[in-house]
C-alpha positions in Angstrom: 93.7 75.5 72.9 93.7 77.8 76.1 95.6 75.6 78.7 95.8 77.3 82.2 98.3 75.8 84.6 96.9 75.3 88.0 99.4 73.5 89.4 102.2 70.7 88.8 99.3 68.0 88.2 96.7 70.2 86.8 96.0 71.8 83.9 92.4 73.6 83.2 90.9 74.4 79.8 87.9 74.9 78.1 86.3 72.5 75.5 88.7 70.5 73.8 88.2 69.0 70.5 89.4 65.5 69.5 91.9 67.1 66.8 93.7 68.4 70.0 94.7 65.7 72.0 98.1 64.7 70.0 98.6 68.5 71.2 98.4 67.5 74.4 100.1 64.6 74.6 102.8 66.2 73.3 102.7 69.2 75.9 103.3 66.3 78.9 99.9 65.5 79.9 98.8 61.5 80.4 95.5 62.3 81.5 92.1 63.9 80.5 89.3 64.7 82.8 85.9 65.8 81.2 83.7 67.7 83.5 81.3 69.1 81.0 77.8 66.4 80.1 77.5 65.3 77.1 75.2 67.1 74.7 75.7 70.5 76.8 76.2 72.4 73.3 75.7 71.2 69.9 79.5 71.6 68.5 80.8 69.9 71.2 82.3 66.1 71.0 81.5 63.7 72.7 83.2 61.8 75.9 83.3 58.4 74.1 84.9 60.4 71.2 87.4 62.4 73.5 88.2 58.9 75.3 89.1 57.0 72.0 91.5 59.6 70.6 92.7 59.8 74.3 93.5 56.0 74.6 95.4 56.4 71.0 97.7 58.9 72.5 98.4 56.6 75.5 96.6 58.9 77.6 94.0 58.1 80.3 90.9 59.5 80.2 87.8 60.5 83.3 84.3 61.3 82.8 83.1 63.7 85.6 80.3 65.4 84.0 79.0 68.5 86.0 75.5 70.5 85.3 76.5 74.3 84.7 76.3 76.3 88.0 75.5 72.7 90.1 79.3 71.8 91.7 78.2 69.2 94.3 80.1 68.3 97.5 80.5 64.9 96.2 81.8 65.9 92.7 84.8 67.7 94.5 85.7 64.7 96.0 85.2 62.3 93.1 87.4 65.1 91.2 90.0 64.8 94.0 90.0 60.7 94.2 90.3 60.9 90.7 93.4 63.2 90.6 94.7 60.9 93.1 94.5 57.8 91.0 95.2 59.0 87.6 98.7 59.5 86.4 100.1 63.1 86.3 99.7 65.8 85.1 96.0 65.9 83.8 94.0 68.2 81.6 90.4 68.8 82.8 88.4 70.6 80.3 84.7 71.9 80.7 83.0 74.6 78.6 85.3 77.5 79.6 87.3 75.8 82.1 85.2 77.4 85.4 83.9 74.0 86.3 87.2 72.2 86.7 88.8 75.2 88.2 85.9 75.3 91.2 86.0 70.8 91.3 89.9 71.9 91.9 89.6 74.3 94.4 87.0 72.2 96.7 89.1 69.4 96.8 92.4 71.1 97.5 90.1 72.9 100.2 91.6 70.7 103.0 95.0 70.6 101.7 96.1 74.2 101.2 95.4 77.8 102.4 92.4 79.1 101.3 94.1 82.7 100.0 96.4 80.1 97.9 93.7 78.5 96.6 92.2 81.7 95.7 95.5 83.2 94.5 96.2 80.2 91.9 93.1 80.0 90.3 93.0 84.3 89.8 96.0 83.7 88.5 94.6 81.4 86.1 91.8 83.7 85.1 89.1 81.7 87.3 87.1 83.7 90.0 86.4 81.7 92.6 84.4 84.2 94.6 81.0 82.5 94.1 82.5 79.0 96.3 84.6 80.8 98.7 82.2 80.2 101.8 82.6 76.1 100.6 86.3 76.1 100.3 86.7 78.1 103.9 84.6 75.2 105.0 86.9 72.7 103.7 85.1 72.1 100.7 82.0 71.2 101.6 78.6 73.4 101.5 77.8 75.4 104.4 74.9 74.8 106.4 74.4 78.0 108.5 73.9 81.5 107.1 75.0 83.8 109.7 76.7 83.0 113.0 76.1 87.1 114.0 75.5 89.9 112.7 76.1 93.8 113.4 75.3 97.3 112.0 79.7 98.0 111.3 82.2 95.3 111.2 85.8 96.2 111.2 88.3 94.1 110.0 91.8 94.7 112.0 92.4 95.9 115.3 95.3 97.7 115.2 95.7 101.8 115.4 93.2 102.4 112.4 90.8 99.6 113.5 90.6 100.6 117.2 90.5 104.6 116.4 87.6 104.2 113.9 85.6 102.1 116.0 86.0 104.9 119.2 85.4 107.7 116.5 82.0 105.9 115.3 81.0 105.1 118.9 81.5 108.7 120.0 79.1 109.8 116.9 77.1 106.9 117.5 76.8 105.2 120.4 73.5 103.1 119.8 75.6 101.5 117.0 76.5 97.5 116.9 79.7 97.4 116.4 82.4 94.5 116.0 85.9 94.3 115.6 87.7 90.8 114.1 90.8 90.4 114.9 92.5 87.1 116.5 95.6 89.1 118.2 96.2 89.2 121.8 98.6 91.9 122.1 98.6 95.6 120.2 101.6 97.5 119.6 102.9 100.9 119.2 104.7 100.3 116.4 106.0 103.6 115.7 108.4 103.3 119.0 109.9 100.3 117.8 112.5 102.9 115.8 113.3 104.1 119.7 113.6 100.6 121.0 116.4 100.5 118.4 118.1 103.2 119.3 118.0 102.6 123.4 115.3 105.4 124.1 112.4 102.9 124.7 112.0 99.8 126.1 110.1 97.0 124.2 107.8 96.6 126.6 106.2 100.3 126.6 105.1 99.6 123.2 102.9 96.5 124.2 99.0 96.3 125.4 96.9 93.6 125.6 94.2 93.8 123.1 91.3 93.0 125.3 92.6 96.6 127.4 91.8 99.1 124.4 88.8 97.6 122.2 86.4 100.4 123.4 83.9 99.7 125.4 80.6 98.3 123.5 82.2 97.3 120.9 82.5 93.3 120.1 85.7 91.8 119.7 85.6 88.6 117.6 89.1 87.0 118.1 89.3 85.1 115.2 91.2 85.7 111.7 89.3 86.3 108.2 89.4 83.9 105.3 87.5 86.0 102.9 84.8 88.1 101.9 81.4 88.1 100.1 81.0 91.7 99.4 77.6 91.1 97.3 75.9 89.0 100.3 77.6 91.7 103.0 79.6 88.8 104.6 82.9 88.4 106.1 83.9 84.7 106.3 86.4 83.8 109.1 88.6 80.9 109.9 86.2 77.6 110.1 83.8 79.4 107.6 81.7 80.9 110.7 79.6 84.0 108.7 79.5 87.6 110.0 77.0 89.4 108.4 77.3 93.5 108.5 75.5 96.7 107.1 78.5 98.1 106.9 82.1 97.4 106.7 85.3 98.8 107.5 88.5 96.9 106.3 92.0 98.2 107.8 93.7 94.7 108.6 97.1 96.5 107.8 99.8 94.6 105.5 102.0 91.9 105.6 105.8 92.0 106.0 106.8 89.4 103.8 110.3 88.0 105.1 110.5 85.2 102.9 110.6 87.1 99.5 114.2 87.8 100.5 116.4 84.1 100.2 118.1 83.3 103.4 116.3 86.0 105.6 114.2 84.0 108.0 116.8 81.6 108.7 119.3 84.4 110.3 116.9 86.9 111.9 117.7 88.0 115.7 121.3 86.4 115.1 124.7 86.8 112.8 124.5 90.5 112.9 121.3 90.9 111.3 118.1 92.5 112.8 115.3 94.9 112.1 113.3 97.3 113.8 110.1 96.5 112.0 109.5 93.3 114.8 108.5 93.7 118.2 111.0 91.0 119.4 113.9 92.5 117.3 114.6 95.9 117.6 116.0 95.3 121.3 118.7 93.2 119.5 119.2 96.2 116.7 120.2 98.3 120.1 122.2 95.2 120.9 124.2 95.4 118.1 124.7 99.2 117.5 126.3 99.0 121.3 128.7 96.4 120.3 129.6 97.4 117.1 133.6 99.0 117.6 134.5 98.7 113.7 133.6 97.0 110.2 130.4 97.2 107.8 126.9 98.2 108.9 124.2 97.7 106.3 121.1 99.6 106.5 118.4 98.3 103.6 115.0 99.4 102.2 113.1 97.9 99.8 110.8 98.9 96.8 107.5 101.1 97.8 105.0 101.1 99.3 106.2 100.2 103.1 105.3 101.6 106.0 106.6 104.6 107.6 108.8 104.9 104.5 111.7 106.8 107.1 112.1 103.7 109.1 115.1 102.0 107.4 117.0 105.2 107.7 115.6 106.1 111.6 118.1 103.4 112.1 120.8 104.4 110.2 120.9 107.9 111.8 120.1 106.6 115.9 122.6 103.8 115.1 125.5 106.5 113.6 124.6 109.0 116.4 126.2 106.4 118.7 128.7 105.5 116.8 129.5 109.2 116.9 129.0 109.7 120.4 131.4 106.9 121.6 134.6 108.0 119.0 134.0 104.5 116.9 132.4 105.9 113.7 135.5 106.3 111.8 136.2 102.7 111.7 132.4 101.9 110.6 131.5 101.6 107.0 127.5 102.6 106.7 126.2 101.6 103.3 122.3 102.5 102.6 121.3 100.2 100.2 117.7 101.6 99.1 115.8 100.0 96.2 114.5 103.8 95.3 116.3 106.6 93.6 115.9 109.4 96.3 116.8 109.8 99.9 113.4 110.5 100.8 110.0 111.2 98.7 109.4 114.8 99.6 112.0 117.1 98.7 111.9 119.7 100.7 113.4 117.4 103.5 116.3 116.4 101.7 118.7 118.6 102.8 118.6 118.1 106.4 118.4 114.3 106.0 121.8 114.2 103.5 123.6 116.6 106.4 123.5 113.9 108.5 124.1 111.2 106.0 127.4 113.5 105.5 128.0 113.4 109.2 128.0 109.7 109.4 130.1 109.2 106.4 127.2 107.0 105.2 127.3 105.7 101.7 124.2 106.0 99.4 123.4 103.1 96.9 120.4 103.9 94.8 118.3 101.3 92.9 119.6 98.7 95.4 116.9 95.7 96.2 118.3 93.0 98.8 117.5 89.7 97.5 119.5 87.5 99.6 121.2 86.8 103.1 123.6 84.3 103.8 124.1 85.3 107.9 126.7 82.8 108.7 129.1 83.9 106.3 128.0 87.7 106.6 127.2 88.2 102.8 124.2 89.9 101.2 123.2 90.3 97.5 121.5 93.2 95.9 119.8 93.5 92.4 121.0 96.7 91.2 118.2 97.8 88.8 119.6 101.6 87.7 117.4 103.0 85.0 118.4 102.0 81.5 120.9 99.7 82.5 120.7 96.0 82.9 120.1 94.3 86.4 123.0 93.6 88.0 123.7 91.5 91.3 126.4 92.1 93.5 127.4 90.6 96.6 127.8 92.8 99.9 130.0 91.7 102.9 128.7 93.0 106.5 129.2 92.8 109.9 126.2 94.2 111.4 123.0 94.6 108.6 119.2 95.9 109.4 116.7 94.5 107.1 113.4 96.5 106.3 111.4 93.8 104.9 109.3 93.7 101.5 106.1 94.3 101.8 102.4 93.8 100.6 98.8 93.4 101.2 97.8 90.1 103.3 97.1 87.5 101.6 93.3 87.1 102.3 93.2 90.9 100.9 95.0 90.8 97.7 92.8 87.8 96.0 89.2 89.4 97.4 86.8 90.7 95.5 88.0 94.0 97.1 91.7 94.4 95.8 92.8 96.6 92.7 95.1 94.8 90.3 98.2 95.3 92.7 96.3 93.7 95.8 95.5 96.8 97.7 92.0 97.8 99.2 90.4 100.0 96.1 89.2 103.0 97.6 88.5 106.9 96.7 91.4 108.3 98.1 89.1 111.5 99.0 86.4 109.7 100.8 88.2 106.3 101.6 84.9 104.7 100.3 85.7 101.7 98.3 85.1 102.6 94.7 82.8 99.6 93.5 81.2 98.5 97.0 79.5 101.3 98.5 78.9 100.0 102.0 82.3 99.0 102.7 85.6 101.9 103.7 88.9 101.3 104.2 92.0 103.1 106.2 95.5 102.8 107.3 98.3 100.4 105.5 95.9 98.2 103.4 94.3 100.4 101.0 95.4 101.8 97.9 95.3 106.1 98.6 98.2 107.2 97.2 99.6 108.2 100.9 102.8 107.7 103.2 101.6 104.5 105.3 102.2 105.7 108.5 100.4 105.7 112.5 100.1 109.5 112.0 97.9 108.8 108.8 95.9 106.4 110.3 95.1 109.0 113.4 94.0 111.6 110.3 91.8 109.0 108.5 90.1 107.3 111.7 87.8 110.6 112.1 87.1 110.8 108.4 86.0 107.4 108.0 84.0 107.9 111.0 82.1 110.9 110.0 81.5 109.5 106.9 80.2 106.1 108.1 77.7 108.5 110.2 76.5 110.4 107.4 76.1 107.4 105.3 73.7 106.5 108.1 72.1 109.3 108.0 71.3 109.2 104.7 73.8 111.9 103.2 76.6 111.6 100.9 80.3 111.7 102.7 81.4 115.0 103.3 84.6 114.2 105.5 87.3 114.7 103.1 91.2 113.2 103.2 94.4 115.5 101.9 96.6 112.8 102.3 98.0 113.9 105.2 100.9 111.5 106.8 104.0 112.4 108.9 107.0 110.8 109.4 109.7 111.8 112.5 112.9 111.0 111.0 115.3 110.7 114.0 118.3 112.0 112.8 120.4 112.3 116.3 119.3 111.2 119.8 117.7 114.4 120.5 116.9 115.8 117.3 114.0 115.2 114.6 113.3 116.0 111.4 109.6 116.2 111.2 108.4 115.4 107.7 104.6 116.3 106.9 102.8 116.2 104.1 99.9 115.4 101.9 98.8 113.8 98.2 101.4 115.1 96.1 104.1 115.7 98.7 102.6 119.3 99.8 104.0 119.8 102.8 101.2 120.0 105.7 102.9 121.6 109.2 100.9 121.0 112.2 102.8 123.3 114.1 103.9 126.9 113.3 107.6 127.3 111.6 108.6 129.3 114.9 107.7 126.0 116.7 108.6 123.4 115.0 110.2 124.1 111.6 110.0 120.6 109.7 112.6 120.8 107.3 114.9 121.2 110.3 116.5 119.1 113.1 114.7 120.4 116.3 114.7 119.4 120.0 111.1 120.1 120.2 109.8 117.8 117.4 112.0 115.2 119.3 110.1 116.3 122.8 107.1 115.4 120.9 108.2 112.0 119.6 109.8 111.0 122.7 106.9 112.3 125.3 104.2 113.4 123.5 103.3 111.0 120.9 103.0 108.1 122.9 100.1 109.2 125.7 98.3 110.5 122.6 98.7 107.0 120.7 97.0 105.5 123.9 95.0 108.1 125.5 93.4 109.9 122.4 93.9 108.6 119.2 92.4 104.7 120.6 90.0 106.5 122.7 88.5 108.8 119.7 89.9 112.0 121.1 90.5 113.4 118.0 93.1 116.0 119.1 93.9 117.7 116.0 92.5 115.4 113.8 89.0 117.0 113.4 87.3 115.9 109.7 87.7 118.8 107.6 84.2 118.8 105.3 83.5 120.3 102.4 80.4 122.2 101.8 77.0 120.5 101.7 75.6 123.5 99.1 
């Protein structure tokens, strides 16, 4: 038998034999649902035979036969009713288990989120891509085909999405382009570190979404439920269908606050904060200003995360304030990093280490935050040093800045676009999807091995726009991405170590060394971050002005 758990109430299996039923009963199942019509295969037992053996073993049995490939809406309703009436757990079976998994998925469509249904069945080994539109429609077959159609559809209106829309419109102004995003507000997220350090106001990092969508681009204010790449369709919440000729996927990533036990309940109070949220960055500065003595924890989860330098940027700006106000000697700074190095590109580590030493911070590598009790001012970390058993430690704190665990959004992870880790699967040079040739991706959601930063998206957007334009014109994509990313590490108020690098940690400086030496803290890099990059973002990048971001092209010959 190959029984796969779908939920506490249901297991799904390929065809079972009469001789299997005693073992099924021993495993705790109390009912059997047969979804395979009698006579479908020469070697299958009839339902009457299964029912008789089930009754002998003290199990109930129900016959809901489904013709292969023809699960009707009324079948799903009957299956749901049977699940309500039968004792649990129940085992449903057909030839392979797919019909049973499909019935469960449709029956749960009005109870569970679509992403949860797809994730559950995917884990059990069943692909529900063929019925995703019906699940999104509450388990019923939609009567519509498409509510709208565009030349290019862009999923996500963050830094990547708006930038690629603007860059594409500058190349192909006659294209019908749509951006799908439910958000009302667009945030300049690189500014939140500066908010947490008392340099920017939070309001300076926000604009209304409507004011930023490029002219001529349609804004569909909705969330995406699923993708049907074989039908060139995006399914929105409510089962509306948007068709495309080409698709760009860039919804960012998911901050998984719930992955740390107790964290959600204490964020924004009890001294627990994070610059990874707009509403919490001001609280970081409030805590830093109010702290005179005690222990301050700064955490970094396992990679990948957006802006991998941000957890230590918070540490440096906090340490700098305590240094300038004369209280640093009474503050114990602890950096708990799930990784094994201070920074992933070794050329920048010496400069950063000098500031770790200046602020007297203790580096705790291979430390992953797993739980927080804010009221008790305690945190727990799993310490997983190489070749050593995992040890859980308890650490007391007075203030804690948390960088949350991060992953691809749920609707991406369960989609046909994702790789085994849940990220959109692209060619790292062209940013074109490896399987679906009319799909591209950029920003934090795709799986190229580059740093997930706004600076990376600034370079990627013109590359994707150029390659889309080439594809429309019948040419092979010529623009190539070298993995560029940038991380301005705010080591003190007024100085920054400007880390710029590409694939494999190769340094890719944008400026001559005499102007900005990225391996050293400089005032020039600070002025770039504080004065120049915000207007470059708002007035350049989001408007398709490719300042210092012109795509590099391979030779056509």
